[in-house]
Backbone atoms as SQL, in Angstrom:
CREATE TABLE atoms (id INTEGER PRIMARY KEY, chain TEXT, resi INTEGER, resn TEXT, atom TEXT, x REAL, y REAL, z REAL);
INSERT INTO atoms VALUES
  (1, 'A', 1, 'UNK', 'N', 80.325, 101.053, 104.760),
  (2, 'A', 1, 'UNK', 'CA', 79.607, 100.736, 103.541),
  (3, 'A', 1, 'UNK', 'C', 80.613, 100.232, 102.512),
  (4, 'A', 2, 'UNK', 'N', 80.397, 99.062, 101.952),
  (5, 'A', 2, 'UNK', 'CA', 81.282, 98.511, 100.933),
  (6, 'A', 2, 'UNK', 'C', 80.870, 99.049, 99.575),
  (7, 'A', 3, 'UNK', 'N', 81.878, 99.271, 98.730),
  (8, 'A', 3, 'UNK', 'CA', 81.562, 99.814, 97.410),
  (9, 'A', 3, 'UNK', 'C', 82.615, 99.323, 96.425),
  (10, 'A', 4, 'UNK', 'N', 82.361, 98.238, 95.742),
  (11, 'A', 4, 'UNK', 'CA', 83.299, 97.714, 94.753),
  (12, 'A', 4, 'UNK', 'C', 84.604, 97.267, 95.370),
  (13, 'A', 5, 'UNK', 'N', 85.703, 97.804, 94.838),
  (14, 'A', 5, 'UNK', 'CA', 87.026, 97.441, 95.326),
  (15, 'A', 5, 'UNK', 'C', 87.359, 98.087, 96.655),
  (16, 'A', 6, 'UNK', 'N', 86.665, 99.171, 96.997),
  (17, 'A', 6, 'UNK', 'CA', 87.040, 99.947, 98.169),
  (18, 'A', 6, 'UNK', 'C', 86.009, 99.797, 99.277),
  (19, 'A', 7, 'UNK', 'N', 86.492, 99.753, 100.521),
  (20, 'A', 7, 'UNK', 'CA', 85.621, 99.797, 101.687),
  (21, 'A', 7, 'UNK', 'C', 85.759, 101.176, 102.283),
  (22, 'A', 8, 'UNK', 'N', 84.652, 101.869, 102.459),
  (23, 'A', 8, 'UNK', 'CA', 84.684, 103.203, 103.046),
  (24, 'A', 8, 'UNK', 'C', 84.046, 103.153, 104.425),
  (25, 'A', 9, 'UNK', 'N', 84.425, 104.087, 105.273),
  (26, 'A', 9, 'UNK', 'CA', 83.833, 104.158, 106.595),
  (27, 'A', 9, 'UNK', 'C', 84.426, 103.172, 107.575),
  (28, 'A', 10, 'UNK', 'N', 85.470, 102.469, 107.216),
  (29, 'A', 10, 'UNK', 'CA', 86.057, 101.490, 108.104),
  (30, 'A', 10, 'UNK', 'C', 87.316, 101.999, 108.775),
  (31, 'A', 11, 'UNK', 'N', 87.800, 103.135, 108.365),
  (32, 'A', 11, 'UNK', 'CA', 89.068, 103.635, 108.852),
  (33, 'A', 11, 'UNK', 'C', 88.871, 104.816, 109.783),
  (34, 'A', 12, 'UNK', 'N', 89.951, 105.205, 110.452),
  (35, 'A', 12, 'UNK', 'CA', 89.912, 106.338, 111.367),
  (36, 'A', 12, 'UNK', 'C', 89.571, 107.631, 110.641),
  (37, 'A', 13, 'UNK', 'N', 90.041, 107.797, 109.426),
  (38, 'A', 13, 'UNK', 'CA', 89.766, 108.985, 108.622),
  (39, 'A', 13, 'UNK', 'C', 88.595, 108.669, 107.694),
  (40, 'A', 14, 'UNK', 'N', 87.453, 109.307, 107.870),
  (41, 'A', 14, 'UNK', 'CA', 86.281, 108.986, 107.048),
  (42, 'A', 14, 'UNK', 'C', 86.468, 109.304, 105.569),
  (43, 'A', 15, 'UNK', 'N', 87.474, 110.112, 105.213),
  (44, 'A', 15, 'UNK', 'CA', 87.732, 110.421, 103.816),
  (45, 'A', 15, 'UNK', 'C', 88.664, 109.399, 103.168),
  (46, 'A', 16, 'UNK', 'N', 89.180, 108.463, 103.952),
  (47, 'A', 16, 'UNK', 'CA', 90.084, 107.437, 103.439),
  (48, 'A', 16, 'UNK', 'C', 89.296, 106.207, 103.009),
  (49, 'A', 17, 'UNK', 'N', 89.933, 105.382, 102.254),
  (50, 'A', 17, 'UNK', 'CA', 89.381, 104.103, 101.848),
  (51, 'A', 17, 'UNK', 'C', 90.530, 103.115, 101.791),
  (52, 'A', 18, 'UNK', 'N', 90.216, 101.840, 101.804),
  (53, 'A', 18, 'UNK', 'CA', 91.269, 100.864, 101.578),
  (54, 'A', 18, 'UNK', 'C', 90.825, 99.891, 100.509),
  (55, 'A', 19, 'UNK', 'N', 91.807, 99.330, 99.834),
  (56, 'A', 19, 'UNK', 'CA', 91.528, 98.397, 98.761),
  (57, 'A', 19, 'UNK', 'C', 91.212, 97.040, 99.385),
  (58, 'A', 20, 'UNK', 'N', 90.015, 96.549, 99.176),
  (59, 'A', 20, 'UNK', 'CA', 89.597, 95.275, 99.742),
  (60, 'A', 20, 'UNK', 'C', 90.543, 94.164, 99.286),
  (61, 'A', 21, 'UNK', 'N', 90.998, 93.362, 100.231),
  (62, 'A', 21, 'UNK', 'CA', 91.861, 92.231, 99.926),
  (63, 'A', 21, 'UNK', 'C', 93.346, 92.567, 99.905),
  (64, 'A', 22, 'UNK', 'N', 93.683, 93.840, 100.042),
  (65, 'A', 22, 'UNK', 'CA', 95.091, 94.251, 100.064),
  (66, 'A', 22, 'UNK', 'C', 95.446, 94.675, 101.477),
  (67, 'A', 23, 'UNK', 'N', 96.384, 93.956, 102.083),
  (68, 'A', 23, 'UNK', 'CA', 96.887, 94.380, 103.383),
  (69, 'A', 23, 'UNK', 'C', 98.296, 94.905, 103.197),
  (70, 'A', 24, 'UNK', 'N', 98.712, 95.784, 104.090),
  (71, 'A', 24, 'UNK', 'CA', 100.031, 96.400, 103.987),
  (72, 'A', 24, 'UNK', 'C', 100.605, 96.602, 105.376),
  (73, 'A', 25, 'UNK', 'N', 101.862, 96.246, 105.550),
  (74, 'A', 25, 'UNK', 'CA', 102.541, 96.435, 106.826),
  (75, 'A', 25, 'UNK', 'C', 103.618, 97.501, 106.755),
  (76, 'A', 26, 'UNK', 'N', 103.696, 98.249, 105.667),
  (77, 'A', 26, 'UNK', 'CA', 104.739, 99.253, 105.462),
  (78, 'A', 26, 'UNK', 'C', 104.263, 100.575, 106.062),
  (79, 'A', 27, 'UNK', 'N', 104.521, 100.762, 107.339),
  (80, 'A', 27, 'UNK', 'CA', 103.980, 101.899, 108.072),
  (81, 'A', 27, 'UNK', 'C', 104.602, 103.232, 107.685),
  (82, 'A', 28, 'UNK', 'N', 105.726, 103.230, 106.975),
  (83, 'A', 28, 'UNK', 'CA', 106.329, 104.496, 106.557),
  (84, 'A', 28, 'UNK', 'C', 105.947, 104.875, 105.126),
  (85, 'A', 29, 'UNK', 'N', 104.875, 104.284, 104.615),
  (86, 'A', 29, 'UNK', 'CA', 104.340, 104.646, 103.303),
  (87, 'A', 29, 'UNK', 'C', 103.200, 105.642, 103.491),
  (88, 'A', 30, 'UNK', 'N', 103.118, 106.649, 102.636),
  (89, 'A', 30, 'UNK', 'CA', 102.053, 107.647, 102.740),
  (90, 'A', 30, 'UNK', 'C', 100.664, 107.040, 102.575),
  (91, 'A', 31, 'UNK', 'N', 100.554, 105.888, 101.949),
  (92, 'A', 31, 'UNK', 'CA', 99.265, 105.248, 101.709),
  (93, 'A', 31, 'UNK', 'C', 98.859, 104.278, 102.818),
  (94, 'A', 32, 'UNK', 'N', 99.714, 104.062, 103.816),
  (95, 'A', 32, 'UNK', 'CA', 99.378, 103.161, 104.922),
  (96, 'A', 32, 'UNK', 'C', 98.404, 103.876, 105.850),
  (97, 'A', 33, 'UNK', 'N', 97.336, 103.190, 106.248),
  (98, 'A', 33, 'UNK', 'CA', 96.279, 103.839, 107.030),
  (99, 'A', 33, 'UNK', 'C', 96.537, 103.857, 108.531),
  (100, 'A', 34, 'UNK', 'N', 97.643, 103.320, 108.990),
  (101, 'A', 34, 'UNK', 'CA', 97.928, 103.280, 110.420),
  (102, 'A', 34, 'UNK', 'C', 97.580, 101.947, 111.043),
  (103, 'A', 35, 'UNK', 'N', 96.834, 101.129, 110.342),
  (104, 'A', 35, 'UNK', 'CA', 96.514, 99.780, 110.813),
  (105, 'A', 35, 'UNK', 'C', 97.199, 98.775, 109.900),
  (106, 'A', 36, 'UNK', 'N', 96.512, 98.310, 108.896),
  (107, 'A', 36, 'UNK', 'CA', 97.099, 97.309, 108.010),
  (108, 'A', 36, 'UNK', 'C', 96.562, 97.410, 106.590),
  (109, 'A', 37, 'UNK', 'N', 96.148, 98.612, 106.190),
  (110, 'A', 37, 'UNK', 'CA', 95.530, 98.747, 104.884),
  (111, 'A', 37, 'UNK', 'C', 96.203, 99.803, 104.020),
  (112, 'A', 38, 'UNK', 'N', 96.084, 99.617, 102.718),
  (113, 'A', 38, 'UNK', 'CA', 96.588, 100.560, 101.731),
  (114, 'A', 38, 'UNK', 'C', 95.441, 101.469, 101.314),
  (115, 'A', 39, 'UNK', 'N', 95.689, 102.780, 101.295),
  (116, 'A', 39, 'UNK', 'CA', 94.649, 103.741, 100.915),
  (117, 'A', 39, 'UNK', 'C', 94.891, 104.359, 99.540),
  (118, 'A', 40, 'UNK', 'N', 95.852, 103.816, 98.794),
  (119, 'A', 40, 'UNK', 'CA', 96.090, 104.308, 97.430),
  (120, 'A', 40, 'UNK', 'C', 94.872, 104.000, 96.565),
  (121, 'A', 41, 'UNK', 'N', 94.652, 104.793, 95.531),
  (122, 'A', 41, 'UNK', 'CA', 93.545, 104.524, 94.613),
  (123, 'A', 41, 'UNK', 'C', 93.748, 103.222, 93.856),
  (124, 'A', 42, 'UNK', 'N', 95.004, 102.880, 93.600),
  (125, 'A', 42, 'UNK', 'CA', 95.359, 101.621, 92.962),
  (126, 'A', 42, 'UNK', 'C', 96.808, 101.336, 93.327),
  (127, 'A', 43, 'UNK', 'N', 97.246, 100.102, 93.140),
  (128, 'A', 43, 'UNK', 'CA', 98.637, 99.765, 93.395),
  (129, 'A', 43, 'UNK', 'C', 99.259, 99.168, 92.142),
  (130, 'A', 44, 'UNK', 'N', 100.546, 99.348, 92.028),
  (131, 'A', 44, 'UNK', 'CA', 101.313, 98.748, 90.947),
  (132, 'A', 44, 'UNK', 'C', 102.384, 97.871, 91.566),
  (133, 'A', 45, 'UNK', 'N', 102.412, 96.608, 91.178),
  (134, 'A', 45, 'UNK', 'CA', 103.396, 95.662, 91.676),
  (135, 'A', 45, 'UNK', 'C', 104.215, 95.179, 90.492),
  (136, 'A', 46, 'UNK', 'N', 105.501, 95.098, 90.684),
  (137, 'A', 46, 'UNK', 'CA', 106.377, 94.669, 89.590),
  (138, 'A', 46, 'UNK', 'C', 107.687, 94.190, 90.175),
  (139, 'A', 47, 'UNK', 'N', 108.672, 93.987, 89.405),
  (140, 'A', 47, 'UNK', 'CA', 108.765, 94.205, 87.964),
  (141, 'A', 47, 'UNK', 'C', 108.183, 93.033, 87.183),
  (142, 'A', 48, 'UNK', 'N', 108.019, 93.219, 85.901),
  (143, 'A', 48, 'UNK', 'CA', 107.381, 92.206, 85.057),
  (144, 'A', 48, 'UNK', 'C', 108.207, 90.931, 84.946),
  (145, 'A', 49, 'UNK', 'N', 109.497, 91.000, 85.205),
  (146, 'A', 49, 'UNK', 'CA', 110.351, 89.816, 85.084),
  (147, 'A', 49, 'UNK', 'C', 110.488, 89.032, 86.395),
  (148, 'A', 50, 'UNK', 'N', 109.707, 89.349, 87.416),
  (149, 'A', 50, 'UNK', 'CA', 109.787, 88.659, 88.704),
  (150, 'A', 50, 'UNK', 'C', 109.488, 87.175, 88.538),
  (151, 'A', 51, 'UNK', 'N', 110.233, 86.363, 89.283),
  (152, 'A', 51, 'UNK', 'CA', 110.041, 84.912, 89.257),
  (153, 'A', 51, 'UNK', 'C', 109.499, 84.362, 90.566),
  (154, 'A', 52, 'UNK', 'N', 109.573, 85.148, 91.637),
  (155, 'A', 52, 'UNK', 'CA', 109.044, 84.723, 92.925),
  (156, 'A', 52, 'UNK', 'C', 108.678, 85.965, 93.739),
  (157, 'A', 53, 'UNK', 'N', 108.001, 85.770, 94.864),
  (158, 'A', 53, 'UNK', 'CA', 107.512, 86.913, 95.641),
  (159, 'A', 53, 'UNK', 'C', 108.642, 87.808, 96.136),
  (160, 'A', 54, 'UNK', 'N', 109.821, 87.259, 96.386),
  (161, 'A', 54, 'UNK', 'CA', 110.924, 88.102, 96.855),
  (162, 'A', 54, 'UNK', 'C', 111.475, 89.001, 95.755),
  (163, 'A', 55, 'UNK', 'N', 111.101, 88.752, 94.515),
  (164, 'A', 55, 'UNK', 'CA', 111.516, 89.597, 93.386),
  (165, 'A', 55, 'UNK', 'C', 110.583, 90.785, 93.177),
  (166, 'A', 56, 'UNK', 'N', 109.447, 90.816, 93.862),
  (167, 'A', 56, 'UNK', 'CA', 108.443, 91.841, 93.598),
  (168, 'A', 56, 'UNK', 'C', 108.570, 93.034, 94.538),
  (169, 'A', 57, 'UNK', 'N', 108.080, 94.170, 94.084),
  (170, 'A', 57, 'UNK', 'CA', 108.033, 95.391, 94.892),
  (171, 'A', 57, 'UNK', 'C', 106.722, 96.113, 94.618),
  (172, 'A', 58, 'UNK', 'N', 106.288, 96.905, 95.587),
  (173, 'A', 58, 'UNK', 'CA', 105.131, 97.773, 95.386),
  (174, 'A', 58, 'UNK', 'C', 105.649, 99.079, 94.808),
  (175, 'A', 59, 'UNK', 'N', 105.401, 99.299, 93.544),
  (176, 'A', 59, 'UNK', 'CA', 105.878, 100.503, 92.875),
  (177, 'A', 59, 'UNK', 'C', 105.064, 101.731, 93.269),
  (178, 'A', 60, 'UNK', 'N', 103.969, 101.543, 93.983),
  (179, 'A', 60, 'UNK', 'CA', 103.134, 102.631, 94.441),
  (180, 'A', 60, 'UNK', 'C', 103.697, 103.260, 95.718),
  (181, 'A', 61, 'UNK', 'N', 104.570, 102.555, 96.422),
  (182, 'A', 61, 'UNK', 'CA', 105.145, 103.023, 97.690),
  (183, 'A', 61, 'UNK', 'C', 105.721, 104.426, 97.574),
  (184, 'A', 62, 'UNK', 'N', 105.357, 105.280, 98.521),
  (185, 'A', 62, 'UNK', 'CA', 105.915, 106.620, 98.659),
  (186, 'A', 62, 'UNK', 'C', 106.205, 106.825, 100.144),
  (187, 'A', 63, 'UNK', 'N', 107.431, 107.148, 100.488),
  (188, 'A', 63, 'UNK', 'CA', 107.829, 107.297, 101.876),
  (189, 'A', 63, 'UNK', 'C', 107.189, 108.528, 102.508),
  (190, 'A', 64, 'UNK', 'N', 106.717, 108.362, 103.753),
  (191, 'A', 64, 'UNK', 'CA', 106.162, 109.487, 104.503),
  (192, 'A', 64, 'UNK', 'C', 107.280, 110.435, 104.893),
  (193, 'A', 65, 'UNK', 'N', 107.001, 111.718, 104.903),
  (194, 'A', 65, 'UNK', 'CA', 107.934, 112.704, 105.443),
  (195, 'A', 65, 'UNK', 'C', 107.686, 112.783, 106.938),
  (196, 'A', 66, 'UNK', 'N', 108.646, 112.323, 107.689),
  (197, 'A', 66, 'UNK', 'CA', 108.471, 112.277, 109.151),
  (198, 'A', 66, 'UNK', 'C', 109.205, 113.432, 109.790);
């Protein structure tokens, strides 16, 4: 079932959601769903002085404890 920014019921964990239109390949992030989606409630990308995509980072990233 789609609901605004988030799609629910599409992931392995029914309590998870992913942000529609945001894909993520960072598998060691706590918000990575195991496929290709971010399950954070929101993401922050910066820094504000970035001039190209290689200057940007996902400030929401949190490393998984493995």
